[in-house]
N, C-alpha and C positions, 0 to 999 in steps of 0.2 A: 504494500500500500504506500502510495506517495502523496505528499501534500506539497503544494506549490504556492509561492508568493512572488509577486512581480512589482517592481517599482519602475514606473515610466517617467521619462523626462527628468531624471535626476541631474542637477546642474554641476556635474563633475565629468571630466573626460574619461572615456572607457578604458584607456590604457592605464590610468591611475587606479581604477577599480580592479582591473585584472590582476594586478600585483597582489592585492589583498585576497582576492578570491582563490588564488593558487595556494595560499596558506591554509585555508580552511576546508578545501575540497577533500572529502573522504573521512573527515574527523567526526566524532560524535558531537552532539549539540553542546554539551557543557564545555568540552575542550575548545570547540570553535568559538563559543562566547567568550571564554577566557582569552583566547588569542586576539579576538577583536577588541576586547577591553583594554589590553595592554600594548597594542600596536599603535604607534604614533602616526597614523595616516588619516587624511580627511575622509576617505571612503569608509572608515570603520563606523562612523556615526550612522550613515545610511544602512550599512550591512547589519548592525546590531538590531535596528528596528525591523529590518526585513527578516532576519532570522527568527525574532520573536513572533512575527506575524505568521511565518510558515509553521512554527511549532504550534501556535494557537489554532491554525487551520487544521493541523493533524489531530490535535486533541478534540476540538469541538465538532469538526465535520466527519472525521473518520474514526474517532474513539481510540486513537493510539496513545500509548504511554510515552511521556516525555523522556524517560530514562533510556528507552530503546531506540531513539531516533538518531540517525546520522545524516550528515549533509551529503546526499548522493550525487546531486548535480548542482553546479552553480556556473552561470555564464553571464556575459555582458555583451551588449551590442550597441551600436551608435543610435542615438535619438536625433531629433531635429537640431540643426546647428543655428545658433543665433549669430547673425552676421552684423558686425559693427565696424565703424570706420575710425581710423587713427589719422588725424591730420599730420602731414609731413611738410618738408621744406618745399618752397617754390610751387605751392598750390597742388601738390600731389596728395594722394591719400593711400594709406595701406589698410588692408582688410584685417580685422581681428575676428577669428572664428571662436565663438564660445560654445564649446561642445557639450552635448548632453548624453546621457546614458539610459539604456533600458536594461535593468538588472533583474535576473531571474534566479531564484534559489529554491531548490527542491530538497525536501527531507523525506526519508523513507525509514521504515523499521528494518532492523537487521535480519 
């Protein structure tokens, strides 16, 4: 049995999230939560809430026990890009891409 939680349009670049997701993939829920709590990355705030949501979905919708859950899948993809302009010298303009992420986290019983 698998429970899923998805966060869409998170205002953080996917490459920054992928670094943290690689740390928790395959771990049990308590270990993954401890890793996220003590890792000094901006993506951890998003992922702690997402992990709690996936665990709550497993408990409430599927009746699974929290102690038996592991992070079976976790992946990130690009969301819509916010395009901004940075003024430069002599009337030129440089584009700034503010990237967003679509993060999916799946927990399953062992």
